N, CA, C and O atoms as a MOPAC input file, in Angstrom:
PM7 MOZYME 1SCF
protein

 N     53.71900 1    69.13600 1    99.65500 1
 C     53.49300 1    68.74200 1    98.27700 1
 C     53.10100 1    69.95900 1    97.46400 1
 O     52.41100 1    70.85400 1    97.95300 1
 N     53.54100 1    69.98300 1    96.24200 1
 C     53.26300 1    71.13100 1    95.38300 1
 C     51.79600 1    71.18400 1    94.97100 1
 O     51.23300 1    72.26200 1    94.77800 1
 N     51.18600 1    70.00800 1    94.83900 1
 C     49.78400 1    69.96800 1    94.42000 1
 C     48.88300 1    70.43500 1    95.54500 1
 O     49.11100 1    70.12400 1    96.71400 1
 N     47.85000 1    71.19000 1    95.17300 1
 C     46.88500 1    71.64100 1    96.17800 1
 C     46.10000 1    70.45000 1    96.70200 1
 O     45.98400 1    70.26200 1    97.91300 1
 N     45.55800 1    69.64200 1    95.78600 1
 C     44.75900 1    68.48800 1    96.18800 1
 C     44.82800 1    67.44800 1    95.07900 1
 O     44.41700 1    67.70900 1    93.94900 1
 N     45.34400 1    66.27800 1    95.40300 1
 C     45.36600 1    65.18600 1    94.44700 1
 C     44.56800 1    64.04500 1    95.04500 1
 O     44.33200 1    64.00700 1    96.25200 1
 N     44.16000 1    63.13300 1    94.21400 1
 C     43.40100 1    61.99700 1    94.72300 1
 C     44.34100 1    61.01200 1    95.40300 1
 O     45.55100 1    61.01900 1    95.17400 1
 N     43.77200 1    60.18600 1    96.22300 1
 C     44.53500 1    59.12900 1    96.88300 1
 C     45.20000 1    58.25500 1    95.83800 1
 O     46.36000 1    57.86800 1    95.98500 1
 N     44.46100 1    57.94400 1    94.78000 1
 C     44.97400 1    57.06000 1    93.74100 1
 C     46.19200 1    57.66400 1    93.03600 1
 O     47.16200 1    56.95800 1    92.76100 1
 N     46.14300 1    58.95800 1    92.74400 1
 C     47.27000 1    59.63100 1    92.10600 1
 C     48.47300 1    59.63900 1    93.05400 1
 O     49.59800 1    59.36600 1    92.63700 1
 N     48.23500 1    59.94700 1    94.30100 1
 C     49.31800 1    59.95500 1    95.28700 1
 C     49.94700 1    58.57100 1    95.39700 1
 O     51.16900 1    58.44600 1    95.48000 1
 N     49.12700 1    57.54900 1    95.39700 1
 C     49.62900 1    56.17900 1    95.50400 1
 C     50.46400 1    55.80900 1    94.27600 1
 O     51.50900 1    55.17300 1    94.40900 1
 N     50.01600 1    56.19600 1    93.09700 1
 C     50.78000 1    55.93200 1    91.86300 1
 C     52.13300 1    56.64300 1    91.90800 1
 O     53.15400 1    56.07400 1    91.52300 1
 N     52.13000 1    57.89000 1    92.37900 1
 C     53.38900 1    58.64100 1    92.48900 1
 C     54.33200 1    57.96300 1    93.47400 1
 O     55.54200 1    57.90200 1    93.25300 1
 N     53.77000 1    57.46200 1    94.55000 1
 C     54.58100 1    56.75900 1    95.54300 1
 C     55.18000 1    55.49300 1    94.93600 1
 O     56.35300 1    55.19300 1    95.16100 1
 N     54.39500 1    54.76100 1    94.18000 1
 C     54.89800 1    53.55700 1    93.52000 1
 C     56.04000 1    53.90000 1    92.56600 1
 O     57.03000 1    53.17200 1    92.49900 1
 N     55.91000 1    55.00700 1    91.82800 1
 C     56.96000 1    55.43000 1    90.89600 1
 C     58.24700 1    55.77700 1    91.64700 1
 O     59.34300 1    55.45900 1    91.18700 1
 N     58.10900 1    56.42000 1    92.78500 1
 C     59.27700 1    56.76300 1    93.59500 1
 C     59.98100 1    55.49700 1    94.07100 1
 O     61.20700 1    55.40400 1    94.02200 1
 N     59.20800 1    54.53400 1    94.52600 1
 C     59.79200 1    53.27600 1    94.99500 1
 C     60.55300 1    52.59900 1    93.85700 1
 O     61.66400 1    52.10600 1    94.05400 1
 N     59.95600 1    52.57600 1    92.67500 1
 C     60.63300 1    51.95200 1    91.52600 1
 C     61.94000 1    52.66600 1    91.20300 1
 O     62.95500 1    52.02200 1    90.93700 1
 N     61.91400 1    54.00300 1    91.22500 1
 C     63.14000 1    54.76800 1    90.96000 1
 C     64.21800 1    54.42200 1    91.97900 1
 O     65.37500 1    54.19000 1    91.62700 1
 N     63.82300 1    54.39200 1    93.24100 1
 C     64.79800 1    54.14700 1    94.29700 1
 C     65.33800 1    52.71800 1    94.23200 1
 O     66.51100 1    52.48100 1    94.52100 1
 N     64.48800 1    51.77400 1    93.85400 1
 C     64.92400 1    50.38600 1    93.75600 1
 C     65.80100 1    50.13700 1    92.53100 1
 O     66.52700 1    49.14400 1    92.47800 1
 N     65.73600 1    51.02600 1    91.55500 1
 C     66.51000 1    50.83900 1    90.32500 1
 C     68.01100 1    50.93900 1    90.56200 1
 O     68.80500 1    50.38000 1    89.80500 1
 N     68.39000 1    51.64400 1    91.60300 1
 C     69.80800 1    51.79100 1    91.91600 1
 C     70.53500 1    52.78700 1    91.02600 1
 O     71.76500 1    52.83500 1    91.02300 1
 N     69.78500 1    53.57800 1    90.27400 1
 C     70.42500 1    54.52200 1    89.34600 1
 C     70.46800 1    55.94900 1    89.87800 1
 O     71.05800 1    56.82200 1    89.24100 1
 N     69.86700 1    56.20000 1    91.01100 1
 C     69.82600 1    57.56000 1    91.55100 1
 C     71.09800 1    57.87700 1    92.31700 1
 O     71.72200 1    57.00100 1    92.91500 1
 N     71.46300 1    59.14300 1    92.28400 1
 C     72.56300 1    59.59700 1    93.13200 1
 C     72.06700 1    59.63800 1    94.57200 1
 O     70.87400 1    59.49100 1    94.83700 1
 N     72.98000 1    59.83500 1    95.47600 1
 C     72.59200 1    59.93100 1    96.88200 1
 C     71.61700 1    61.08700 1    97.08300 1
 O     70.60000 1    60.92900 1    97.75900 1
 N     71.91800 1    62.24700 1    96.50300 1
 C     71.03300 1    63.40100 1    96.67100 1
 C     69.66700 1    63.15000 1    96.04300 1
 O     68.64400 1    63.52400 1    96.61700 1
 N     69.64000 1    62.52600 1    94.88100 1
 C     68.36000 1    62.20200 1    94.24500 1
 C     67.56200 1    61.23400 1    95.11700 1
 O     66.34600 1    61.36800 1    95.24700 1
 N     68.23900 1    60.27700 1    95.70200 1
 C     67.57200 1    59.32700 1    96.60100 1
 C     66.97100 1    60.03800 1    97.79800 1
 O     65.84700 1    59.74000 1    98.20100 1
 N     67.71000 1    60.97400 1    98.36800 1
 C     67.21000 1    61.74100 1    99.51300 1
 C     65.99600 1    62.57500 1    99.10400 1
 O     65.00400 1    62.63800 1    99.83100 1
 N     66.08200 1    63.21200 1    97.94100 1
 C     64.95200 1    64.02000 1    97.44800 1
 C     63.71500 1    63.15600 1    97.21600 1
 O     62.60300 1    63.53200 1    97.58800 1
 N     63.92100 1    62.00200 1    96.60200 1
 C     62.78700 1    61.09800 1    96.35000 1
 C     62.21700 1    60.56300 1    97.66100 1
 O     61.00400 1    60.41900 1    97.81100 1
 N     63.10700 1    60.27300 1    98.60300 1
 C     62.66600 1    59.80700 1    99.91400 1
 C     61.77200 1    60.85900 1   100.58700 1
 O     60.73300 1    60.53100 1   101.16100 1
 N     62.19100 1    62.11500 1   100.50800 1
 C     61.40200 1    63.20700 1   101.10700 1
 C     60.03200 1    63.30900 1   100.43900 1
 O     59.01800 1    63.46200 1   101.12000 1
 N     60.00100 1    63.22600 1    99.12000 1
 C     58.71800 1    63.25800 1    98.40200 1
 C     57.84800 1    62.07800 1    98.82000 1
 O     56.64500 1    62.22100 1    99.03900 1
 N     58.47800 1    60.90900 1    98.92700 1
 C     57.74100 1    59.71200 1    99.32400 1
 C     57.13600 1    59.84700 1   100.71300 1
 O     56.00100 1    59.43200 1   100.94700 1
 N     57.89100 1    60.42600 1   101.62700 1
 C     57.38200 1    60.62900 1   102.99200 1
 C     56.16900 1    61.55000 1   102.99400 1
 O     55.20600 1    61.30800 1   103.72100 1
 N     56.21000 1    62.59800 1   102.18900 1
 C     55.05900 1    63.49900 1   102.08100 1
 C     53.84700 1    62.77400 1   101.51600 1
 O     52.72500 1    62.95900 1   101.98900 1
 N     54.07900 1    61.95500 1   100.50800 1
 C     52.97300 1    61.20600 1    99.90400 1
 C     52.39000 1    60.19100 1   100.87600 1
 O     51.17400 1    60.01100 1   100.93400 1
 N     53.25000 1    59.52900 1   101.63700 1
 C     52.77000 1    58.57200 1   102.63200 1
 C     51.91100 1    59.27600 1   103.67400 1
 O     50.84100 1    58.78600 1   104.03400 1
 N     52.37300 1    60.41900 1   104.15600 1
 C     51.60100 1    61.17500 1   105.15300 1
 C     50.25300 1    61.58500 1   104.57800 1
 O     49.23000 1    61.49200 1   105.25600 1
 N     50.25100 1    62.03600 1   103.33100 1
 C     48.99700 1    62.43100 1   102.66900 1
 C     48.05200 1    61.23300 1   102.55400 1
 O     46.86700 1    61.34100 1   102.86900 1
 N     48.57600 1    60.10100 1   102.10500 1
 C     47.73700 1    58.90900 1   101.94200 1
 C     47.17200 1    58.44300 1   103.28300 1
 O     46.00700 1    58.05500 1   103.37100 1
 N     47.99400 1    58.48500 1   104.31200 1
 C     47.51800 1    58.07200 1   105.63500 1
 C     46.40200 1    58.99300 1   106.12700 1
 O     45.42100 1    58.53200 1   106.71000 1
 N     46.55600 1    60.28100 1   105.89100 1
 C     45.52300 1    61.24000 1   106.28300 1
 C     44.22400 1    60.97300 1   105.51200 1
 O     43.13700 1    60.99400 1   106.08900 1
 N     44.34500 1    60.72700 1   104.22200 1
 C     43.16400 1    60.42700 1   103.40800 1
 C     42.47100 1    59.15500 1   103.88400 1
 O     41.24400 1    59.11700 1   103.97700 1
 N     43.23700 1    58.12500 1   104.18300 1
 C     42.65500 1    56.87400 1   104.67200 1
 C     41.93900 1    57.07500 1   106.00400 1
 O     40.86400 1    56.51800 1   106.22500 1
 N     42.53200 1    57.86300 1   106.88000 1
 C     41.89600 1    58.13200 1   108.17700 1
 C     40.59200 1    58.89600 1   107.98700 1
 O     39.60500 1    58.62300 1   108.67000 1
 N     40.58400 1    59.85200 1   107.06000 1
 C     39.36400 1    60.60200 1   106.76200 1
 C     38.28300 1    59.66800 1   106.24900 1
 O     37.13400 1    59.74400 1   106.68500 1
 N     38.64100 1    58.79400 1   105.33200 1
 C     37.65900 1    57.85300 1   104.76900 1
 C     37.17300 1    56.87500 1   105.82700 1
 O     36.00100 1    56.49900 1   105.84200 1
 N     38.07300 1    56.46500 1   106.70900 1
 C     37.68100 1    55.55300 1   107.79200 1
 C     36.61200 1    56.22800 1   108.65800 1
 O     35.64600 1    55.58600 1   109.07000 1
 N     36.79000 1    57.52000 1   108.92900 1
 C     35.79500 1    58.26700 1   109.70100 1
 C     34.46800 1    58.35600 1   108.97700 1
 O     33.41100 1    58.23400 1   109.59700 1
 N     34.51100 1    58.56700 1   107.67200 1
 C     33.27300 1    58.62900 1   106.88800 1
 C     32.53700 1    57.29300 1   106.93600 1
 O     31.31600 1    57.26100 1   107.08700 1
 N     33.26600 1    56.20700 1   106.80900 1
 C     32.64600 1    54.87900 1   106.85000 1
 C     32.06200 1    54.61800 1   108.22800 1
 O     30.97800 1    54.04600 1   108.34800 1
 N     32.76900 1    55.03000 1   109.26000 1
 C     32.26400 1    54.86900 1   110.62100 1
 C     30.95900 1    55.64500 1   110.81200 1
 O     30.02400 1    55.14300 1   111.43600 1
 N     30.89500 1    56.85800 1   110.28000 1
 C     29.67000 1    57.66400 1   110.36300 1
 C     28.51000 1    56.99000 1   109.64500 1
 O     27.38900 1    56.96300 1   110.15200 1
 N     28.78200 1    56.45300 1   108.47300 1
 C     27.73100 1    55.76500 1   107.70800 1
 C     27.23400 1    54.54800 1   108.47700 1
 O     26.02900 1    54.31500 1   108.57400 1
 N     28.16900 1    53.77300 1   109.02400 1
 C     27.77500 1    52.58400 1   109.78700 1
 C     26.95200 1    52.96100 1   111.01600 1
 O     26.01400 1    52.24900 1   111.37600 1
 N     27.29300 1    54.06200 1   111.65600 1
 C     26.53500 1    54.52000 1   112.81900 1
 C     25.11500 1    54.91500 1   112.42800 1
 O     24.16000 1    54.60600 1   113.14100 1
 N     24.97800 1    55.60100 1   111.28700 1
 C     23.62800 1    55.97500 1   110.82500 1
 C     22.79500 1    54.74300 1   110.50500 1
 O     21.60500 1    54.69600 1   110.81600 1
 N     23.42000 1    53.74500 1   109.88300 1
 C     22.70500 1    52.50200 1   109.57400 1
 C     22.26200 1    51.82100 1   110.86300 1
 O     21.13200 1    51.34500 1   110.96500 1
 N     23.15100 1    51.77800 1   111.83700 1
 C     22.82400 1    51.16900 1   113.12600 1
 C     21.64100 1    51.88400 1   113.77600 1
 O     20.72700 1    51.24000 1   114.29000 1
 N     21.66100 1    53.21400 1   113.75300 1
 C     20.55600 1    53.97500 1   114.34400 1
 C     19.25000 1    53.74000 1   113.59900 1
 O     18.19300 1    53.62200 1   114.21900 1
 N     19.31700 1    53.67100 1   112.29100 1
 C     18.11200 1    53.40400 1   111.50800 1
 C     17.53400 1    52.03300 1   111.83900 1
 O     16.31900 1    51.88700 1   111.96700 1
 N     18.38100 1    51.04600 1   111.97600 1
 C     17.92700 1    49.69100 1   112.31300 1
 C     17.27600 1    49.66000 1   113.69100 1
 O     16.22700 1    49.04800 1   113.89100 1
 N     17.92800 1    50.33800 1   114.63700 1
 C     17.41800 1    50.33100 1   116.00900 1
 C     16.10500 1    51.08900 1   116.12200 1
 O     15.25600 1    50.73300 1   116.93900 1
 N     15.92800 1    52.11900 1   115.32400 1
 C     14.73400 1    52.95200 1   115.40600 1
 C     13.66600 1    52.58600 1   114.37900 1
 O     12.64200 1    53.26100 1   114.26700 1
 N     13.91100 1    51.51900 1   113.63600 1
 C     12.94500 1    51.11800 1   112.61600 1
 C     12.77800 1    52.17600 1   111.55000 1
 O     11.69200 1    52.33100 1   110.99200 1
 N     13.83700 1    52.90500 1   111.26200 1
 C     13.80100 1    54.01800 1   110.32500 1
 C     13.62400 1    53.60600 1   108.89100 1
 O     13.69900 1    52.43000 1   108.53600 1
 N     13.38900 1    54.59600 1   108.09000 1
 C     13.20400 1    54.44100 1   106.64500 1
 C     14.57500 1    54.38200 1   105.98300 1
 O     15.42400 1    55.24300 1   106.21400 1
 N     14.78100 1    53.37300 1   105.17100 1
 C     16.06600 1    53.20700 1   104.51800 1
 C     16.09800 1    53.84300 1   103.12900 1
 O     17.03700 1    53.60900 1   102.36900 1
 N     15.10400 1    54.63100 1   102.79200 1
 C     15.12400 1    55.29800 1   101.47600 1
 C     16.29400 1    56.26400 1   101.43500 1
 O     16.54000 1    57.02100 1   102.37400 1
 N     17.00300 1    56.21400 1   100.32800 1
 C     18.18000 1    57.08000 1   100.18200 1
 C     17.85200 1    58.24100 1    99.28200 1
 O     18.70800 1    59.08900 1    99.03100 1

């Protein structure tokens, strides 16, 4: 992807736009292939972002579990 770092939401919007273009039936074969390639990159990026966030949530849940088990202070 040309962008250094985009948000998940921006990537998802771009992916939606690509799908709409491809579903319109107005693209040439080469344009469809180019859009498909861009879409694949965006999907990979989104999947990576989701996996990262899943790990963050897992870490937070583990800290909460440890605090509960140890009678810890829940002050944030």
